C-alpha positions, 0 to 999 in steps of 0.5 A: 442309687444308679442303675447298673449298666446292662452286661455286655455279651460277645458271641465269638464264632470265628469260622462260621458266622451262623452260630454267633448270629443266631445266638446274638439275635436270640439274646437281643430279642429275649434280653431286650434292654437288659443286655448288650449283645454283639457277635464277632468272627472272621466270616462275613455276613454273606457267608451265612448259610441260607438255611440258617437265615430260613431257620431264624425266619421261622422263629420270627427273627431276621438276621439278614441285617446282622453284620458280624464284627471282626474279632479284636482284643478290644471287643473282648475287653469291652465285654463282660461275658465272652461266649466262644462257639467252638473256637476258644483257641482263637479268642484272646484270653484277657484276665478278669473276663468271664468265658463260656465255651458252647460246643455246638454243631456247625450249621455251615453247608447244612439244610434247614432241617439240620439247622433247626435243632442247632437253632433250638439248642442256641435258644435254650442256652440263651434263655439259660444265660439270661436266667444266670445274668438275672440271678447275678443281678439279684445277688 
């Protein structure tokens, strides 16, 4: 009996790379080899708010090496779960894909004090997503 492939999760935040990078970093750390994770959008890595970088460092995660990929239909097609982060209208909708829309505050231009609650909310949602994926594997 073969082991099923780890589900692939794509985080899409078109206009602000910070949210998708935070979510992808948490899922990669917490999910380990149980899940494949990517982020995509239109904002290059160097536009990530320095407060986002600092808030993630406080949580023990360095996202400076993360590079969001350009959002493409192929990226969506190759993912099992697509999480749009306030930009669902900009993401290709393909049949048979599982989409989730996470409405979150935008950390762009905000200081670390404002980013911490967003970071913590993303971590909570990522933990919940992992619990859902684990439950599906057991079903």
